[in-house]
C-alpha positions in Angstrom: 19.6 -7.6 7.4 18.2 -4.2 8.3 14.2 -3.7 6.6 15.6 -0.7 4.8 18.6 -1.8 3.5 16.4 -5.3 2.3 14.1 -2.6 0.3 17.0 -0.7 -1.1 18.7 -3.5 -1.9 15.7 -5.1 -3.8 15.0 -1.8 -5.9 19.2 -1.8 -6.7 18.6 -5.4 -8.2 16.2 -4.9 -10.2 13.6 -6.9 -8.2 10.7 -3.6 -8.4 11.2 0.0 -9.1 9.6 0.9 -5.4 8.4 -0.4 -2.6 6.8 0.9 0.1 7.1 -1.7 4.0 5.1 -0.5 7.2 5.4 -2.5 10.3 3.4 -2.0 13.5 2.3 -2.9 16.8 -0.6 -2.4 19.0 1.1 0.8 20.3 2.1 2.5 17.2 3.7 2.3 13.9 7.4 0.8 14.5 9.2 0.8 11.3 8.5 2.6 8.2 10.6 1.9 4.9 10.7 2.9 1.3 13.0 2.7 -1.8 13.0 3.5 -5.2 10.1 5.1 -6.6 7.5 4.9 -4.1 7.3 6.6 -0.7 4.8 7.1 2.2 2.5 9.0 0.3 2.3 6.5 -2.7 -1.6 5.3 -3.4 -1.3 1.7 -4.2 -3.7 -0.6 -5.9 -4.1 -3.3 -3.5 -6.0 -5.6 -5.1 -7.2 -8.7 -3.5 -6.2 -6.8 0.2 -9.4 -5.2 -0.4 -11.3 -8.2 1.0 -10.4 -8.2 4.2 -11.9 -4.7 4.3 -15.1 -5.8 2.5 -15.1 -8.2 5.3 -14.9 -6.5 8.0 -17.7 -4.4 6.8 -20.1 -7.5 6.2 -19.0 -8.4 10.2 -20.2 -5.0 11.5 -23.4 -5.7 9.6 -23.7 -9.3 11.3 -22.9 -7.4 14.7 -25.9 -5.0 14.0 -28.3 -7.9 13.2 -29.2 -7.0 9.9 -26.7 -10.0 8.2 -26.5 -13.6 9.3 -23.7 -15.9 8.2 -25.5 -18.7 7.1 -28.4 -16.5 5.6 -28.8 -17.5 1.2 -27.1 -14.9 -0.8 -30.2 -15.3 -3.3 -32.5 -14.5 -0.3 -30.6 -10.7 -1.0 -29.7 -10.7 -4.5 -32.6 -12.4 -6.3 -29.9 -12.7 -9.6 -27.4 -14.5 -7.7 -29.7 -17.7 -7.4 -29.5 -17.8 -11.4 -26.0 -18.5 -11.3 -25.3 -22.3 -11.5 -22.6 -25.0 -11.4 -20.0 -25.5 -14.4 -20.2 -29.3 -15.1 -17.9 -28.7 -18.4 -18.6 -28.3 -21.9 -20.2 -29.8 -24.6 -18.1 -28.3 -27.5 -18.4 -24.7 -27.0 -21.7 -25.0 -24.8 -21.2 -24.5 -21.1 -23.2 -27.7 -19.4 -24.7 -26.2 -16.3 -27.3 -27.4 -13.4 -28.4 -25.8 -10.3 -26.1 -26.4 -6.9 -27.3 -29.1 -4.7 -27.6 -26.3 -1.5 -27.6 -22.3 -1.8 -24.7 -20.0 -1.3 -24.8 -18.9 2.2 -23.0 -15.5 3.2 -20.8 -17.3 5.0 -19.3 -19.3 1.4 -18.6 -15.8 0.2 -16.8 -14.9 3.1 -14.5 -18.4 3.3 -14.2 -18.7 -0.8 -15.9 -21.7 -0.6 -18.8 -20.6 -2.7 -17.6 -22.4 -5.6 -17.0 -19.0 -7.3 -13.9 -18.8 -9.1 -11.6 -16.4 -10.8 -10.9 -16.3 -14.6 -6.7 -16.1 -14.3 -6.8 -19.3 -11.7 -9.1 -21.5 -13.5 -8.9 -22.7 -17.0 -12.4 -23.8 -16.9 -13.8 -20.2 -16.1 -11.5 -18.9 -18.6 -12.9 -21.0 -21.2 -16.6 -19.3 -20.0 -15.7 -16.2 -20.3 -13.9 -16.7 -23.9 -17.1 -18.5 -24.7 -19.7 -16.7 -23.6 -17.8 -13.0 -24.2 -18.4 -12.0 -20.4 -15.4 -9.7 -19.3 -13.6 -10.5 -16.6 -13.2 -8.6 -13.4 -10.3 -6.2 -14.2 -12.6 -4.8 -16.8 -14.4 -2.9 -14.3 -18.0 -4.3 -15.8 -20.2 -5.5 -12.6 -21.7 -8.0 -15.3 -17.8 -9.9 -14.3 -19.0 -11.3 -11.2 -21.8 -13.2 -12.9 -20.1 -16.7 -13.4 -20.9 -20.1 -13.0 -19.9 -21.9 -9.9 -17.1 -24.4 -10.4 -19.0 -27.0 -7.6 -21.3 -27.3 -4.8 -21.3 -24.4 -1.7 -19.4 -26.2 0.8 -17.4 -28.3 -1.1 -13.8 -27.2 -1.3 -12.1 -23.9 -1.2 -11.6 -21.7 -4.7 -10.6 -18.4 -4.9 -12.5 -16.2 -7.0 -15.1 -13.4 -7.0 -16.9 -14.2 -3.6 -16.0 -11.0 -1.8 -17.0 -9.1 -5.1 -20.8 -10.5 -4.5 -20.0 -10.0 -0.8 -19.7 -6.1 -1.3 -22.9 -6.1 -3.8 -24.5 -7.8 -0.4 -23.2 -4.9 1.8 -24.6 -2.2 -0.6 -28.1 -4.4 -0.8 -28.1 -4.7 2.9 -27.0 -0.9 4.0 -28.7 0.9 0.9 -25.4 2.4 0.7 -22.6 2.4 -2.0 -19.6 0.1 -0.9 -17.6 3.3 -0.8 -19.6 5.4 1.3 -20.3 2.7 3.7 -16.5 2.0 4.3 -15.6 5.3 4.1 -18.2 5.9 6.7 -17.5 3.2 9.0 -14.3 2.3 8.6 -11.7 4.2 6.6 -13.2 7.4 8.0 -13.3 6.3 11.8 -9.5 4.4 11.3 -8.4 8.0 9.6 -7.4 6.6 6.3 -7.7 9.2 3.9 -6.1 7.8 0.3 -8.6 4.8 1.0 -10.7 4.6 -1.9 -12.5 2.6 -4.9 -12.8 5.7 -7.1 -8.8 7.6 -6.8 -8.9 11.4 -7.4 -6.9 12.9 -10.0 -4.8 14.1 -7.7 -4.2 10.7 -5.6 -4.1 9.2 -9.3 -0.8 11.2 -9.7 0.5 9.1 -6.6 0.5 5.8 -8.5 3.2 4.5 -9.3 3.1 2.4 -12.7 2.4 -1.1 -13.2 5.4 -2.9 -13.8 5.6 -6.3 -15.6 8.6 -8.7 -15.6 9.3 -10.3 -19.0 10.3 -14.3 -19.0 13.8 -13.5 -19.1 13.8 -10.8 -16.4 13.3 -8.0 -18.2 11.0 -4.9 -16.1 8.6 -3.3 -18.7 5.5 -0.9 -17.9 2.6 -3.3 -18.3 0.1 -3.1 -21.0 -2.6 -2.5 -18.3 -5.1 0.5 -18.0 -6.7 1.2 -14.9 -10.5 0.4 -15.8 -13.6 2.8 -15.5 -15.1 0.7 -12.8 -18.9 1.0 -12.7 -19.0 -0.7 -9.5 -17.0 -1.0 -6.4 -15.3 -4.3 -6.3 -15.1 -5.4 -2.8 -13.0 -8.3 -4.2 -10.0 -6.2 -5.8 -11.1 -2.8 -6.9 -9.3 -1.2 -3.5 -6.7 1.7 -3.3 -4.5 2.9 -0.3 -1.3 3.9 1.4 0.6 1.2 3.0 0.2 4.0 6.0 -3.3 3.9 5.5 -3.5 0.1 5.1 -1.9 -0.2 8.3 -3.8 1.4 10.5 -6.7 -1.2 9.6 -4.3 -3.8 10.0 -3.8 -2.4 13.5 -7.4 -2.2 14.5 -7.5 -6.3 14.0 -4.7 -6.5 16.0 -5.7 -4.5 18.9 -9.0 -6.5 18.7 -10.9 -4.0 16.3 -10.3 -0.8 18.4 -8.0 1.9 17.5 -7.2 5.5 18.4 -10.6 4.9 20.7 -12.8 4.1 17.5 -14.2 0.9 17.8 -14.7 -1.0 14.3 -15.6 -4.6 15.3 -16.4 -6.1 18.8 -13.5 -8.3 20.1 -15.5 -11.4 19.9 -15.9 -10.8 16.2 -12.7 -10.3 15.7 -11.7 -14.1 17.5 -14.7 -15.1 14.7 -13.1 -13.5 12.2 -9.5 -14.9 12.9 -10.9 -18.8 13.6 -11.0 -21.6 10.8 -14.5 -21.8 9.1 -13.4 -23.9 6.3 -15.2 -27.3 8.0 -13.4 -29.5 6.2 -13.7 -28.1 3.0 -9.8 -28.7 1.4 -7.5 -25.8 0.3 -5.2 -26.4 -2.7 -2.3 -27.7 -2.9 -1.2 -25.5 -5.7 -3.3 -22.3 -6.3 -2.8 -23.1 -10.5 -2.4 -20.1 -12.9 -4.5 -20.1 -16.2 -3.1 -16.6 -17.3 1.1 -16.7 -16.4 1.0 -13.3 -17.6 -1.1 -12.3 -14.4 -0.2 -14.8 -11.8 1.9 -17.7 -11.0 1.5 -20.5 -9.9 1.1 -20.3 -5.5 2.0 -23.3 -3.8 0.4 -24.1 -0.3 2.5 -22.9 2.3 4.4 -26.2 4.0 2.6 -25.6 7.9 -1.2 -26.2 9.1 -3.1 -23.6 7.6 -7.0 -21.9 7.0 -9.1 -19.8 6.3 -11.3 -17.4 8.4 -13.7 -14.9 7.7 -11.8 -13.0 5.3 -8.4 -14.1 5.4 -5.8 -17.0 4.9 -5.1 -18.1 8.7 -1.9 -19.9 9.6 -2.5 -22.4 12.1 1.2 -23.6 13.8 4.0 -21.1 14.2 6.7 -20.6 11.5 10.5 -20.7 13.4 11.7 -17.0 14.0 8.3 -15.7 11.8 4.9 -15.8 12.0 3.4 -17.7 14.8 0.1 -19.5 15.2 -3.1 -18.0 14.8 -1.9 -15.2 12.3 -3.7 -13.9 9.4 -2.8 -12.9 6.0 -3.3 -12.3 2.4 -2.3 -10.2 -0.6 -3.0 -8.6 -3.6 -2.2 -9.2 -7.4 0.2 -6.7 -8.2 2.4 -8.2 -5.5 1.6 -6.3 -2.3 1.0 -8.8 0.8 0.2 -7.9 4.3 0.0 -10.1 7.7 -1.6 -10.5 11.2 0.2 -12.0 14.3 -1.5 -11.6 17.0 0.9 -13.7 19.5 3.9 -11.6 18.6 1.5 -8.3 18.5 3.0 -7.5 15.1 1.6 -6.3 11.7 3.4 -5.3 8.7 2.4 -4.6 4.9 4.8 -4.8 2.0 3.7 -2.8 -1.0 4.8 -2.8 -4.7 3.0 -2.7 -8.1 4.7 -5.8 -10.0 3.1 -8.3 -12.6 3.3 -11.3 -12.2 1.7 -11.8 -8.5 4.2 -14.5 -7.1 6.9 -13.2 -8.9 10.0 -15.3 -7.8 12.3 -12.6 -7.2 9.6 -10.5 -5.3 8.7 -14.1 -3.1 12.3 -14.0 -2.7 12.2 -10.4 -1.3 9.3 -11.0 1.1 10.5 -14.0 2.3 13.6 -12.2 3.7 11.4 -8.9 4.6 9.6 -11.1 7.0 12.6 -12.5 8.3 14.4 -9.3 8.9 10.9 -7.8 11.0 11.2 -11.0 13.6 14.9 -10.6 13.5 15.0 -6.2 13.8 11.8 -5.7 15.7 10.0 -9.5 16.9 11.7 -9.7 20.2 10.8 -6.7 21.3 6.9 -7.6 20.6 6.7 -10.3 22.0 
């Protein structure tokens, strides 16, 4: 099936009301397609697809010698040193202890810090409920001041690590994360709609966020965009699919696009290297808030985690090749960067819960269509 047919079928079949896909190679955009209530100028809430951009910003500071991967975060942000490991609860009283070793910048970039999200951890969800601390989607800075679930480096746990990385970037650079990214990533890459704080005009181009009910009906989600008091480096970004693909193509090209060098090639190579160092990935990323996300099973292939993105470490037949990097956003936005095949792709919607069954079917069909339609020319 052709990519445009697949997208039109997803809208006609009630998977989503609108969807956009952009596929690029090292030379340019090779396919741009959309269907329904979304198009090239649609501004999406990209959620955790923000993480890769924040990680690139941090790696720029590492290149400049202003930040070190093995630097304790508490040396940069003193309040971070107050975070402790949550061992359990005595009734409604959290039992906390100091971590056995400091959280390093590297741990933030690999999600091995011990920090978790409320929607994927029953323990952190309960901690939020007991303490009254708002979750990240509230837009409050206090939302990331959560305990660790385990000692640093022990295992991979998805959470607010990249939000803290954004705070590190602000502390080291002396700029807001918005200004830093605009000056060092978004501006040089000509990504005019990339932002943490969309303007009124950009908000007019943002689609409604939809929610699939248990019986399969699509309704407008009871979700209001927060008034963010901080730039959420882990999930607060907005962009068009066209803008985001420019960022992806920069990484595909080894850190440069249209004469603008964002990262050195060796730094991109470091980003796409597995840094888990024995810390295990979960077999299933379980959901604690099913309205936001469904359980996400691990891919049945060897995988790892680089500096800011998930890594596939073996080929998927007729699809991605070993060494590809990828991730996704809560509102069912997805991307991958396949450096061996020379392809990158972004697929964007605005739908809850994350990993919706019908959306996953569309995603798998999309990837198969990408490699069937343009993959042979790229290899």
